[in-house]
TORMIRO-584098 format. One record per atom (N, C-alpha, C): residue number from 1; residue in one letter; x, y, z. Coordinates in steps of 0.001 Angstrom, whole numbers, plus 500000, padded with zeros to 6 digits. Layout:
N
ATOM;NUM;a;X;Y;Z
...
END
This chain:
63
ATOM;1;m;952466;067042;743866
ATOM;1;m;951317;065488;743680
ATOM;1;m;952139;064326;743120
ATOM;2;l;952802;064444;742583
ATOM;2;l;953592;062920;741422
ATOM;2;l;954693;062526;742901
ATOM;3;k;955433;063387;743559
ATOM;3;k;956281;063260;744413
ATOM;3;k;955846;062173;745591
ATOM;4;t;954712;062846;746442
ATOM;4;t;953625;062133;746916
ATOM;4;t;953253;060613;746691
ATOM;5;l;953034;060783;745535
ATOM;5;l;952425;059550;744748
ATOM;5;l;953256;058327;744854
ATOM;6;g;954552;059006;744728
ATOM;6;g;955839;057458;744515
ATOM;6;g;956145;057446;746199
ATOM;7;i;955947;058601;747129
ATOM;7;i;956505;057899;748635
ATOM;7;i;955061;057232;748436
ATOM;8;l;954179;057129;748741
ATOM;8;l;953192;056385;749162
ATOM;8;l;953174;054600;748675
ATOM;9;i;953303;055063;747329
ATOM;9;i;953673;053629;746633
ATOM;9;i;954966;052887;747358
ATOM;10;g;955891;053627;747427
ATOM;10;g;957355;053119;747797
ATOM;10;g;956839;052455;749085
ATOM;11;g;956151;053653;750291
ATOM;11;g;955818;053070;751207
ATOM;11;g;955223;051628;751662
ATOM;12;v;954293;051844;750366
ATOM;12;v;953631;050068;750423
ATOM;12;v;954172;048765;750096
ATOM;13;f;955201;049085;749511
ATOM;13;f;955946;048529;749069
ATOM;13;f;957124;047729;750110
ATOM;14;v;957839;048997;750904
ATOM;14;v;958501;048597;751649
ATOM;14;v;957787;047847;752543
ATOM;15;g;956440;048222;753134
ATOM;15;g;955732;047874;754285
ATOM;15;g;955174;046196;753897
ATOM;16;a;955191;045668;752139
ATOM;16;a;954802;044458;752512
ATOM;16;a;956210;043514;752273
ATOM;17;v;957422;044113;751719
ATOM;17;v;958756;043237;752071
ATOM;17;v;958840;043436;753617
ATOM;18;g;958619;044111;754310
ATOM;18;g;958790;044265;755883
ATOM;18;g;957851;042957;756296
ATOM;19;a;956566;042574;756225
ATOM;19;a;955238;042120;756445
ATOM;19;a;956079;040700;755936
ATOM;20;e;956800;039954;754289
ATOM;20;e;957063;039080;754330
ATOM;20;e;958447;038343;755190
ATOM;21;v;959159;039537;755695
ATOM;21;v;960616;038929;756327
ATOM;21;v;959948;038303;757470
ATOM;22;v;958691;039346;757845
ATOM;22;v;958886;038898;759439
ATOM;22;v;957517;037190;759127
ATOM;23;r;957322;037680;758316
ATOM;23;r;956250;036102;758355
ATOM;23;r;957119;034914;757909
ATOM;24;k;958093;035106;757046
ATOM;24;k;959405;034153;757114
ATOM;24;k;960200;034087;758234
ATOM;25;k;960437;034665;759136
ATOM;25;k;961070;034730;760350
ATOM;25;k;960390;033988;761496
ATOM;26;c;959563;034428;761680
ATOM;26;c;958738;033730;762840
ATOM;26;c;957196;033856;762436
ATOM;27;p;956820;032860;761706
ATOM;27;p;954788;033011;761470
ATOM;27;p;954243;032596;762266
ATOM;28;d;954436;032193;763507
ATOM;28;d;952973;032130;764895
ATOM;28;d;953270;033587;765301
ATOM;29;a;954547;034454;764861
ATOM;29;a;954050;036113;766054
ATOM;29;a;953035;036403;765135
ATOM;30;l;953194;036392;763936
ATOM;30;l;952248;037015;762998
ATOM;30;l;950827;036962;762780
ATOM;31;d;951218;035358;763166
ATOM;31;d;949392;034453;763019
ATOM;31;d;948822;035046;764252
ATOM;32;k;949624;034673;765537
ATOM;32;k;948906;035368;766367
ATOM;32;k;948241;036512;766375
ATOM;33;l;949043;037576;766144
ATOM;33;l;949057;039076;765865
ATOM;33;l;947754;039422;765469
ATOM;34;c;947192;038678;763805
ATOM;34;c;946501;038585;762922
ATOM;34;c;944724;038123;763604
ATOM;35;a;945206;037016;764492
ATOM;35;a;944017;036400;765397
ATOM;35;a;943543;037676;766552
ATOM;36;r;944495;038184;767503
ATOM;36;r;943925;039169;768099
ATOM;36;r;943388;040732;767334
ATOM;37;t;943943;040358;766211
ATOM;37;t;943074;041769;765795
ATOM;37;t;942039;041636;765155
ATOM;38;r;941769;040308;764413
ATOM;38;r;940583;039936;764419
ATOM;38;r;939524;040299;765747
ATOM;39;e;939877;039170;767098
ATOM;39;e;939087;039356;768161
ATOM;39;e;939219;041115;768124
ATOM;40;i;939584;042479;768437
ATOM;40;i;939365;043280;768752
ATOM;40;i;938822;043947;768089
ATOM;41;g;938733;043284;766754
ATOM;41;g;937497;043941;765678
ATOM;41;g;936444;043654;766159
ATOM;42;s;936646;042484;766207
ATOM;42;s;934880;041869;766750
ATOM;42;s;934202;042832;767695
ATOM;43;e;935057;042394;768875
ATOM;43;e;934479;043410;769859
ATOM;43;e;934175;044604;769830
ATOM;44;v;935180;045434;768982
ATOM;44;v;934520;047035;768900
ATOM;44;v;933426;047095;768160
ATOM;45;k;933113;046413;767485
ATOM;45;k;931848;046251;766666
ATOM;45;k;930917;045779;767177
ATOM;46;e;930933;044610;768464
ATOM;46;e;930020;044646;768964
ATOM;46;e;929654;045889;770231
ATOM;47;a;930750;046291;770631
ATOM;47;a;930205;047473;771325
ATOM;47;a;929853;048494;771055
ATOM;48;f;929991;048823;769492
ATOM;48;f;929355;049507;768718
ATOM;48;f;928174;049601;768469
ATOM;49;k;927809;048376;768035
ATOM;49;k;926383;047834;768044
ATOM;49;k;925622;048222;769366
ATOM;50;n;926042;047592;770005
ATOM;50;n;925330;047702;771503
ATOM;50;n;925283;049253;771974
ATOM;51;g;925928;049974;771896
ATOM;51;g;926068;052114;772148
ATOM;51;g;925294;052206;771280
ATOM;52;y;924705;051447;769911
ATOM;52;y;924061;052471;768950
ATOM;52;y;922487;052118;768942
ATOM;53;k;922287;050532;769427
ATOM;53;k;920955;050116;769895
ATOM;53;k;920445;051211;771099
ATOM;54;k;921675;051624;772338
ATOM;54;k;921240;051726;773538
ATOM;54;k;920518;053759;772955
ATOM;55;a;921672;054136;772489
ATOM;55;a;921193;055363;771926
ATOM;55;a;920145;055766;771170
ATOM;56;n;919485;054365;770257
ATOM;56;n;918275;054828;769675
ATOM;56;n;917298;054797;770508
ATOM;57;q;917223;053687;771383
ATOM;57;q;915883;053842;772372
ATOM;57;q;915569;054999;772825
ATOM;58;p;913957;054851;772698
ATOM;58;p;913005;056068;773176
ATOM;58;p;913011;056415;774335
ATOM;59;r;913723;057469;774952
ATOM;59;r;913426;057895;776303
ATOM;59;r;912291;058072;776515
ATOM;60;p;911604;057900;778067
ATOM;60;p;910397;057815;778598
ATOM;60;p;910426;059551;778931
ATOM;61;a;909151;060243;778652
ATOM;61;a;908655;061553;778275
ATOM;61;a;908844;062124;779947
ATOM;62;t;908999;062773;780288
ATOM;62;t;909498;063454;781762
ATOM;62;t;908336;064877;781653
ATOM;63;i;907669;064916;782680
ATOM;63;i;906873;065888;782869
ATOM;63;i;906989;066877;784137
END
């Protein structure tokens, strides 16, 4: 378990360093990526809300 925790912490550290390197080399690309990710997240949230409302509507009784 300690080995797995070490690998996890190392991976997070390497990912953070990699993100900073990319941010320094091309900041516009990372900003565009973040904006697009936020936009997709908002669309997914809205689609979920609409689907949830649709699923919870009472159905008419059929005889």
